[in-house]
C-alpha positions as CSV (number, residue, x, y, z in Angstrom):
1,M,87.4,140.8,127.7
2,P,89.5,139.7,130.7
3,L,93.1,139.0,129.9
4,S,92.7,135.3,130.8
5,E,90.0,135.0,128.1
6,Q,92.1,136.8,125.6
7,I,95.0,134.4,126.2
8,L,92.6,131.4,125.9
9,A,91.1,132.7,122.6
10,A,94.6,133.3,121.2
11,A,95.7,129.8,122.2
12,A,92.6,128.2,120.6
13,S,93.2,130.1,117.4
14,A,96.8,129.0,117.3
15,V,95.8,125.4,117.8
16,K,93.3,125.6,115.0
17,N,95.8,127.1,112.6
18,S,98.4,124.5,113.5
19,V,96.0,121.6,113.0
20,K,94.9,123.1,109.7
21,K,98.5,122.8,108.3
22,F,98.5,119.1,109.0
23,V,94.9,118.2,108.0
24,G,94.3,120.7,105.2
25,L,91.0,122.1,106.4
26,S,89.8,125.4,107.7
27,A,88.8,125.9,111.3
28,G,85.1,125.7,110.4
29,E,85.4,122.6,108.2
30,L,87.7,121.0,110.8
31,S,85.0,120.9,113.5
32,G,82.6,118.9,111.3
33,L,84.8,117.0,108.9
34,I,88.0,116.1,110.5
35,G,86.6,112.8,111.8
36,D,85.1,111.8,108.4
37,Q,88.3,112.7,106.6
38,L,90.6,110.8,108.9
39,R,88.2,107.8,108.8
40,F,88.1,107.9,105.1
41,Q,91.9,108.0,104.9
42,R,92.2,105.0,107.3
43,W,89.7,103.2,105.2
44,K,91.8,103.8,102.0
45,N,94.9,102.6,103.8
46,A,93.1,99.4,104.9
47,V,91.8,98.8,101.4
48,R,95.3,99.1,99.9
49,I,96.7,96.6,102.4
50,L,93.8,94.2,101.9
51,D,94.3,94.4,98.1
52,R,98.0,93.7,98.5
53,A,97.2,90.8,100.8
54,K,95.1,89.3,98.1
55,V,98.0,89.5,95.7
56,F,100.2,87.7,98.3
57,C,97.7,85.0,98.8
58,A,97.4,84.4,95.0
59,K,101.2,84.3,94.6
60,N,101.5,81.7,97.4
61,K,98.4,79.8,96.4
62,I,96.6,80.4,99.6
63,P,92.8,80.1,99.4
64,I,91.3,83.2,101.0
65,K,89.0,82.5,103.9
66,A,87.5,84.3,106.9
67,I,89.9,85.3,109.6
68,P,88.8,85.3,113.3
69,L,87.5,88.7,114.4
70,K,89.8,88.5,117.4
71,F,92.7,89.0,114.9
72,I,91.1,91.0,112.0
73,V,89.7,93.9,114.2
74,P,93.0,94.8,116.0
75,F,94.8,94.2,112.7
76,L,92.7,96.7,110.7
77,D,92.8,99.2,113.6
78,A,96.6,99.2,113.5
79,A,97.3,98.7,109.8
80,S,95.0,101.5,108.7
81,L,97.2,104.0,110.5
82,E,100.0,103.4,108.1
83,D,100.5,105.9,105.3
84,T,100.3,103.3,102.5
85,Q,101.1,105.9,99.8
86,R,104.5,106.6,101.3
87,T,105.5,103.4,103.2
88,T,105.4,100.7,100.5
89,K,107.6,98.4,102.5
90,L,105.5,98.6,105.6
91,T,102.4,98.1,103.5
92,D,103.9,94.8,102.3
93,L,104.7,93.8,105.9
94,W,101.1,94.3,106.9
95,A,99.8,92.6,103.8
96,S,102.1,89.6,104.4
97,L,101.0,89.4,108.1
98,L,97.3,89.3,106.9
99,A,98.1,86.6,104.3
100,S,99.9,84.6,106.9
101,A,96.9,84.8,109.2
102,V,94.7,83.2,106.5
103,T,96.6,80.0,107.0
104,H,97.0,80.2,110.8
105,T,96.2,82.4,113.8
106,D,96.9,81.8,117.5
107,A,97.6,83.8,120.6
108,K,100.9,85.0,119.2
109,S,99.3,86.5,116.1
110,Q,98.0,89.5,118.0
111,L,101.4,90.0,119.5
112,L,102.8,90.3,116.0
113,I,100.3,93.1,115.3
114,E,101.6,95.1,118.2
115,K,105.2,94.5,117.3
116,L,104.7,95.5,113.6
117,R,102.8,98.7,114.5
118,T,105.9,99.9,116.4
119,L,108.3,99.7,113.4
120,S,109.2,102.6,111.2
121,S,109.6,102.6,107.5
122,D,113.4,102.5,107.8
123,D,113.1,99.5,110.2
124,A,111.0,97.7,107.6
125,K,113.6,98.2,104.9
126,Q,116.4,97.0,107.1
127,L,114.4,93.8,108.0
128,G,114.0,93.2,104.3
129,K,117.8,93.2,103.9
130,L,118.2,90.9,106.9
131,V,115.7,88.4,105.4
132,R,117.5,88.4,102.1
133,H,120.8,87.7,104.0
134,L,119.3,84.8,106.0
135,L,117.7,83.2,102.9
136,R,120.7,83.3,100.5
137,E,120.9,79.6,100.7
138,K,117.8,78.4,98.8
139,N,118.1,74.7,99.7
140,A,115.6,74.2,102.5
141,N,117.6,71.1,103.7
142,I,120.6,73.3,104.3
143,N,119.0,76.7,105.3
144,Q,117.8,76.3,108.9
145,F,115.7,79.5,108.6
146,R,113.5,77.7,106.1
147,D,113.1,74.8,108.5
148,E,109.8,75.4,110.3
149,G,111.0,73.2,113.1
150,F,114.0,75.5,113.8
151,D,113.7,77.1,117.3
152,P,116.4,79.8,117.8
153,D,115.8,80.1,121.5
154,S,116.8,76.5,122.1
155,W,120.1,77.1,120.4
156,N,121.0,80.7,121.5
157,I,122.7,79.6,124.7
158,D,124.8,77.0,122.9
159,L,125.7,79.6,120.2
160,C,127.0,82.0,122.8
161,E,128.9,79.3,124.6
162,E,130.5,78.3,121.3
163,F,131.6,81.8,120.7
164,R,132.9,82.2,124.2
165,F,135.0,79.1,123.9
166,H,136.4,80.2,120.5
167,F,137.3,83.8,121.7
168,A,138.7,82.7,125.0
169,Q,141.0,80.2,123.3
170,S,142.2,82.8,120.8
171,A,142.9,85.3,123.6
172,A,144.8,82.7,125.7
173,Q,147.0,81.9,122.7
174,A,147.8,85.5,121.8
175,P,151.2,86.7,123.1
176,F,150.0,89.9,124.7
177,S,152.6,92.2,126.3
178,F,152.0,95.3,128.3
179,S,154.5,98.1,128.9
180,I,154.4,101.5,130.5
181,N,156.6,104.6,129.8
182,D,156.3,106.6,133.0
183,K,158.4,109.5,131.5
184,K,156.0,110.0,128.7
185,S,152.9,108.9,130.6
186,T,152.1,106.4,127.8
187,Y,151.6,102.7,127.6
188,S,151.5,100.1,124.8
189,I,149.9,96.7,124.2
190,T,150.9,94.2,121.6
191,P,149.1,92.8,119.7
192,E,146.9,95.9,119.5
193,P,143.6,94.7,121.2
194,S,141.1,96.2,118.7
195,A,142.9,94.7,115.7
196,F,143.2,91.3,117.5
197,L,139.5,91.4,118.4
198,K,138.5,92.1,114.8
199,R,140.7,89.3,113.5
200,S,139.3,86.9,116.0
201,L,135.7,87.8,115.2
202,R,136.2,87.4,111.5
203,R,137.9,84.0,111.9
204,W,135.1,82.5,114.0
205,P,133.2,79.9,112.0
206,K,129.8,81.0,113.2
207,A,127.0,78.5,112.9
208,R,124.1,80.9,112.2
209,E,123.7,83.8,109.8
210,D,121.7,85.8,112.2
211,F,124.5,86.1,114.7
212,F,126.2,89.4,114.9
213,I,128.3,91.7,117.2
214,D,127.1,95.3,117.6
215,H,129.5,96.5,120.2
216,Y,133.0,95.6,121.4
217,G,135.5,97.2,123.7
218,W,138.6,96.6,125.8
219,N,140.3,98.0,128.9
220,I,143.8,97.5,130.4
221,F,144.5,97.5,134.1
222,N,147.6,97.0,136.2
223,E,148.1,97.0,140.0
224,E,147.7,100.8,140.1
225,G,144.4,100.7,138.3
226,F,142.9,101.6,134.9
227,Y,145.3,102.7,132.1
228,G,143.2,103.0,129.0
229,G,141.0,101.3,126.5
230,A,138.7,101.7,123.5
231,S,135.3,100.7,122.2
232,D,133.4,100.6,118.9
233,N,129.8,100.1,117.9
234,S,130.7,98.8,114.5
235,S,128.9,95.7,113.5
236,F,130.4,92.3,112.6
237,G,128.6,89.3,111.1
238,S,125.2,89.4,109.4
239,N,124.0,92.5,111.1
240,C,122.7,94.9,108.4
241,L,120.7,96.8,110.9
242,T,121.3,100.2,112.4
243,S,121.8,100.6,116.1
244,A,118.4,102.3,116.4
245,T,116.6,99.4,114.7
246,V,118.5,96.8,116.8
247,D,117.4,98.7,119.9
248,T,113.8,98.6,118.8
249,L,113.9,94.9,117.9
250,V,115.6,94.1,121.3
251,A,112.8,96.0,123.1
252,L,110.2,94.1,121.1
253,G,111.8,90.7,122.0
254,L,112.7,90.0,118.4
255,I,116.4,90.1,118.9
256,E,118.3,88.9,122.0
257,R,121.5,90.6,123.3
258,Q,124.1,89.0,125.4
259,V,127.2,90.6,126.9
260,Q,130.4,88.5,127.1
261,V,133.3,89.6,129.2
262,F,136.8,88.1,128.9
263,R,139.8,88.6,131.1
264,V,143.4,88.0,129.9
265,A,146.3,88.0,132.4
266,I,149.5,89.7,131.1
267,S,152.9,89.2,132.8
268,K,155.4,90.7,130.5
269,P,157.1,93.1,130.9
270,V,154.5,94.6,133.3
271,K,151.8,92.6,135.1
272,G,148.3,93.6,134.0
273,E,144.9,92.4,133.0
274,L,143.3,93.0,129.6
275,R,139.5,92.9,129.7
276,F,137.3,92.5,126.6
277,D,133.6,93.1,126.5
278,I,131.6,92.0,123.5
279,R,127.8,92.4,122.9
280,L,126.3,89.6,120.9
281,G,123.0,89.7,119.0
282,M,120.8,87.0,117.6
283,L,117.3,86.3,116.6
284,T,114.8,85.0,119.1
285,T,112.1,82.4,118.2
286,M,109.6,85.2,118.3
287,G,111.8,87.2,116.0
288,L,112.0,84.4,113.4
289,E,108.2,83.9,113.6
290,F,107.8,87.6,113.0
291,L,110.0,87.6,110.0
292,R,108.2,84.6,108.5
293,A,104.8,86.1,109.0
294,T,105.7,89.5,107.6
295,H,107.8,88.1,104.7
296,I,105.5,85.4,103.3
297,N,106.8,85.8,99.8
298,E,110.3,85.1,100.8
299,F,109.7,82.3,103.3
300,G,106.6,80.8,101.8
301,P,103.4,80.0,103.6
302,A,103.4,77.9,106.8
303,K,102.6,74.2,106.1
């Protein structure tokens, strides 16, 4: 047997052995049964989600009716890929999305399927924490997230401007001083920028519970250039999400990020400029619609 054929045969054998570990079948069984076994597993996953959706419909008094094929076909194709025995939270998100579709489907409904299939089990758990945080106030007349007319996108610009005004005012009123010790090659700033920034962020009377800061930093400059600075990815506000989950939600258009930059002139005892950069995060309208559709038990069915 030529060397090239030996290599190909060895490679094929290695692939079969590797696949066997994941699927649990011998090489002979694999060729004929892998398709059937995977289809059966997907069918079981779909059945678990459908059964769970029935429970959600009953709990929310939603009469079960036929859902358009344009939604149900891509839904089952995506949802059946979840390991419903291991990912209970994701199973509930899929079941909730299906129960929500019983009451209403539109062009956005298929987008929600694509966004949900991207999430990991850990993402799903963190979203549950975020929903509980947003809905702590049970009174629908007070809690804007329970108001179906609430449109985050129309308020996000105003929210950022409100924050900008508050922080700029706080920075302008702070008695910052900047000094340099050339002999020791050190510098000092008072009040310490990180501590000032944290105090200012905590004092801001934010208007929305979904608003958070997931990055902040500062740098100091004088006429000779950059002297130093610091940054932190610690979260402030309602953000109970990890950086990885925030990155995913931003990529999916469920959370919006905005970077705010502030400059503070310092004249005593050395002239300089203190620059703050703060990264803001908040739900988008699509993000709120996604949470409502995938957490029907918490938000209730659409009216």
